[in-house]
ZADO-1210 file (C-alpha; in nm, 4 decimals, padded with zeros to 6 digits):
<atoms>
<atom x="19.7760" y="06.3037" z="08.2902" code="MET" pos="1"/>
<atom x="19.9592" y="06.0251" z="08.1027" code="LYS" pos="2"/>
<atom x="19.6916" y="06.0140" z="07.8329" code="LYS" pos="3"/>
<atom x="19.7199" y="06.3887" z="07.7756" code="ALA" pos="4"/>
<atom x="20.1002" y="06.3677" z="07.7484" code="ALA" pos="5"/>
<atom x="20.0795" y="06.0772" z="07.5010" code="VAL" pos="6"/>
<atom x="19.8146" y="06.2636" z="07.3001" code="PHE" pos="7"/>
<atom x="20.0244" y="06.5821" z="07.2850" code="ILE" pos="8"/>
<atom x="20.3352" y="06.3833" z="07.1931" code="PHE" pos="9"/>
<atom x="20.1441" y="06.2092" z="06.9109" code="ALA" pos="10"/>
<atom x="20.0207" y="06.5434" z="06.7757" code="ILE" pos="11"/>
<atom x="20.3741" y="06.6864" z="06.7806" code="VAL" pos="12"/>
<atom x="20.5160" y="06.3818" z="06.6005" code="VAL" pos="13"/>
<atom x="20.2429" y="06.3804" z="06.3351" code="VAL" pos="14"/>
<atom x="20.2762" y="06.7579" z="06.2838" code="SER" pos="15"/>
<atom x="20.6537" y="06.7319" z="06.2461" code="ALA" pos="16"/>
<atom x="20.6150" y="06.4493" z="05.9928" code="PHE" pos="17"/>
<atom x="20.3606" y="06.6473" z="05.7895" code="LEU" pos="18"/>
<atom x="20.5751" y="06.9624" z="05.7992" code="PHE" pos="19"/>
<atom x="20.8889" y="06.7819" z="05.6816" code="VAL" pos="20"/>
<atom x="20.6968" y="06.5954" z="05.4108" code="SER" pos="21"/>
<atom x="20.5277" y="06.9099" z="05.2845" code="ALA" pos="22"/>
<atom x="20.8563" y="07.0945" z="05.2396" code="TYR" pos="23"/>
<atom x="21.0749" y="06.8096" z="05.1206" code="SER" pos="24"/>
<atom x="21.1725" y="06.8165" z="04.7554" code="GLN" pos="25"/>
<atom x="21.2060" y="06.4389" z="04.7574" code="GLU" pos="26"/>
<atom x="20.8317" y="06.4173" z="04.8214" code="GLU" pos="27"/>
<atom x="20.7381" y="06.6887" z="04.5726" code="MET" pos="28"/>
<atom x="20.4591" y="06.5709" z="04.3453" code="THR" pos="29"/>
<atom x="20.4074" y="06.8823" z="04.1328" code="PHE" pos="30"/>
<atom x="20.5943" y="07.1922" z="04.0207" code="VAL" pos="31"/>
<atom x="20.5117" y="07.4916" z="04.2404" code="ASP" pos="32"/>
<atom x="20.3089" y="07.7395" z="04.0366" code="ASN" pos="33"/>
<atom x="20.2132" y="07.9709" z="04.3236" code="SER" pos="34"/>
<atom x="20.4028" y="08.2620" z="04.1669" code="VAL" pos="35"/>
<atom x="20.1463" y="08.2788" z="03.8836" code="PHE" pos="36"/>
<atom x="19.8432" y="08.4917" z="03.9733" code="THR" pos="37"/>
<atom x="19.6137" y="08.3294" z="03.7148" code="LYS" pos="38"/>
<atom x="19.7658" y="08.0011" z="03.5936" code="PRO" pos="39"/>
<atom x="19.6201" y="07.8833" z="03.2642" code="GLU" pos="40"/>
<atom x="19.6939" y="07.5190" z="03.3402" code="ARG" pos="41"/>
<atom x="19.7200" y="07.2907" z="03.6395" code="THR" pos="42"/>
<atom x="20.0675" y="07.2516" z="03.7942" code="PRO" pos="43"/>
<atom x="20.2917" y="06.9995" z="03.6190" code="SER" pos="44"/>
<atom x="20.3021" y="06.6603" z="03.7835" code="ILE" pos="45"/>
<atom x="20.6591" y="06.5909" z="03.8936" code="PHE" pos="46"/>
<atom x="20.7943" y="06.3286" z="04.1306" code="ARG" pos="47"/>
<atom x="21.1509" y="06.4451" z="04.1842" code="HIS" pos="48"/>
<atom x="21.3310" y="06.1294" z="04.3010" code="ASP" pos="49"/>
<atom x="21.1307" y="05.8946" z="04.0800" code="GLU" pos="50"/>
<atom x="21.2064" y="06.1125" z="03.7767" code="HIS" pos="51"/>
<atom x="21.5795" y="06.1363" z="03.8459" code="ASN" pos="52"/>
<atom x="21.6153" y="05.7652" z="03.9090" code="GLU" pos="53"/>
<atom x="21.4302" y="05.6741" z="03.5910" code="LYS" pos="54"/>
<atom x="21.6228" y="05.9345" z="03.3874" code="ALA" pos="55"/>
<atom x="21.9593" y="05.8397" z="03.5357" code="GLY" pos="56"/>
<atom x="22.0221" y="06.1928" z="03.6629" code="ILE" pos="57"/>
<atom x="22.2745" y="06.1945" z="03.9444" code="GLU" pos="58"/>
<atom x="22.3980" y="06.5535" z="03.9494" code="GLU" pos="59"/>
<atom x="22.1557" y="06.8203" z="04.0733" code="CYS" pos="60"/>
<atom x="22.3011" y="07.0870" z="03.8433" code="ASN" pos="61"/>
<atom x="22.1752" y="06.9016" z="03.5361" code="GLU" pos="62"/>
<atom x="21.8395" y="07.0647" z="03.6093" code="CYS" pos="63"/>
<atom x="21.9253" y="07.3159" z="03.8831" code="HIS" pos="64"/>
<atom x="22.1665" y="07.5261" z="03.6787" code="HIS" pos="65"/>
<atom x="22.3482" y="07.8479" z="03.7684" code="VAL" pos="66"/>
<atom x="22.4555" y="08.1135" z="03.5209" code="TYR" pos="67"/>
<atom x="22.6927" y="08.4008" z="03.5861" code="GLU" pos="68"/>
<atom x="22.7515" y="08.6733" z="03.3273" code="ASP" pos="69"/>
<atom x="22.5628" y="08.4601" z="03.0735" code="GLY" pos="70"/>
<atom x="22.7881" y="08.1563" z="03.1227" code="LYS" pos="71"/>
<atom x="22.6846" y="07.8250" z="03.2746" code="LEU" pos="72"/>
<atom x="22.8808" y="07.7438" z="03.5907" code="LEU" pos="73"/>
<atom x="22.9414" y="07.3699" z="03.5510" code="GLU" pos="74"/>
<atom x="22.9965" y="07.2786" z="03.9163" code="ASP" pos="75"/>
<atom x="22.7313" y="07.5050" z="04.0718" code="GLU" pos="76"/>
<atom x="22.3752" y="07.4068" z="04.1623" code="SER" pos="77"/>
<atom x="22.0677" y="07.6131" z="04.2437" code="SER" pos="78"/>
<atom x="21.8916" y="07.3222" z="04.4158" code="GLU" pos="79"/>
<atom x="21.8293" y="07.5323" z="04.7276" code="ASP" pos="80"/>
<atom x="21.6378" y="07.7947" z="04.5278" code="GLN" pos="81"/>
<atom x="21.3061" y="07.8121" z="04.3498" code="ARG" pos="82"/>
<atom x="21.3106" y="07.8686" z="03.9747" code="CYS" pos="83"/>
<atom x="21.1241" y="08.1959" z="04.0349" code="SER" pos="84"/>
<atom x="21.4171" y="08.3243" z="04.2437" code="ASP" pos="85"/>
<atom x="21.6076" y="08.3823" z="03.9175" code="CYS" pos="86"/>
<atom x="21.3328" y="08.3725" z="03.6528" code="HIS" pos="87"/>
<atom x="21.0638" y="08.6395" z="03.6578" code="GLU" pos="88"/>
<atom x="20.7246" y="08.6217" z="03.4876" code="LEU" pos="89"/>
<atom x="20.8663" y="08.8262" z="03.1984" code="LYS" pos="90"/>
<atom x="21.2024" y="08.7715" z="03.0335" code="SER" pos="91"/>
<atom x="21.4820" y="09.0040" z="03.1360" code="SER" pos="92"/>
<atom x="21.7929" y="09.0380" z="02.9207" code="GLY" pos="93"/>
<atom x="21.9287" y="08.6877" z="02.8576" code="ASN" pos="94"/>
<atom x="21.7188" y="08.5362" z="03.1374" code="THR" pos="95"/>
<atom x="21.4062" y="08.3709" z="02.9955" code="PRO" pos="96"/>
<atom x="21.0650" y="08.4180" z="03.1532" code="ALA" pos="97"/>
<atom x="20.9666" y="08.1574" z="03.4112" code="LEU" pos="98"/>
<atom x="20.7294" y="07.9615" z="03.1854" code="ILE" pos="99"/>
<atom x="20.9866" y="07.9497" z="02.9058" code="LYS" pos="100"/>
<atom x="21.2565" y="07.8443" z="03.1537" code="ALA" pos="101"/>
<atom x="21.0422" y="07.5542" z="03.2772" code="TYR" pos="102"/>
<atom x="20.9572" y="07.4424" z="02.9267" code="HIS" pos="103"/>
<atom x="21.3110" y="07.4853" z="02.7899" code="THR" pos="104"/>
<atom x="21.4651" y="07.2928" z="03.0789" code="ASN" pos="105"/>
<atom x="21.2118" y="07.0085" z="03.1031" code="CYS" pos="106"/>
<atom x="21.0711" y="06.9725" z="02.7542" code="LYS" pos="107"/>
<atom x="21.4078" y="07.0537" z="02.5968" code="GLY" pos="108"/>
<atom x="21.5706" y="06.7633" z="02.7810" code="CYS" pos="109"/>
<atom x="21.2825" y="06.5306" z="02.6917" code="HIS" pos="110"/>
<atom x="21.3202" y="06.6196" z="02.3238" code="LEU" pos="111"/>
<atom x="21.6993" y="06.5802" z="02.3351" code="LYS" pos="112"/>
<atom x="21.6791" y="06.2419" z="02.5090" code="GLU" pos="113"/>
<atom x="21.3779" y="06.1338" z="02.3002" code="LYS" pos="114"/>
<atom x="21.2051" y="06.0314" z="02.6261" code="LYS" pos="115"/>
<atom x="20.9452" y="06.1858" z="02.8504" code="GLY" pos="116"/>
<atom x="20.6360" y="06.3966" z="02.7987" code="PRO" pos="117"/>
<atom x="20.6389" y="06.6856" z="02.5530" code="ILE" pos="118"/>
<atom x="20.2695" y="06.7600" z="02.5015" code="MET" pos="119"/>
<atom x="20.0928" y="07.0023" z="02.7375" code="CYS" pos="120"/>
<atom x="19.8375" y="06.7535" z="02.8696" code="GLY" pos="121"/>
<atom x="20.1064" y="06.4973" z="02.9522" code="GLU" pos="122"/>
<atom x="20.2440" y="06.7170" z="03.2324" code="CYS" pos="123"/>
<atom x="19.9514" y="06.9449" z="03.3104" code="HIS" pos="124"/>
<atom x="19.6920" y="06.6832" z="03.4032" code="LEU" pos="125"/>
<atom x="19.3344" y="06.7876" z="03.4773" code="LYS" pos="126"/>
</atoms>
């Protein structure tokens, strides 16, 4: 009886750890591309905390922006949302398509800071 209880407890603990790790942004290793039905490239490699530490990014809204009526809300963050919650596969009005939003946000910052990958194969590794 004790062995069964210990075994069940171990399974619950391991399952909880895997669940939390799988859905934790801090552990994210690639950009979620599940919204694309036929992605042309592999998902971009991205280690959230490692990136922000190296880049000196402390405020979430530097990447996780929020716009209202076409204006950037400086003190708002969309960190609890997926990019695809606001950006569709096709552009809509002033809202860029999802792929363009990714590239403008990430690659645009890399170009501005003169640091980080800008070529396709540097993020989309095979």
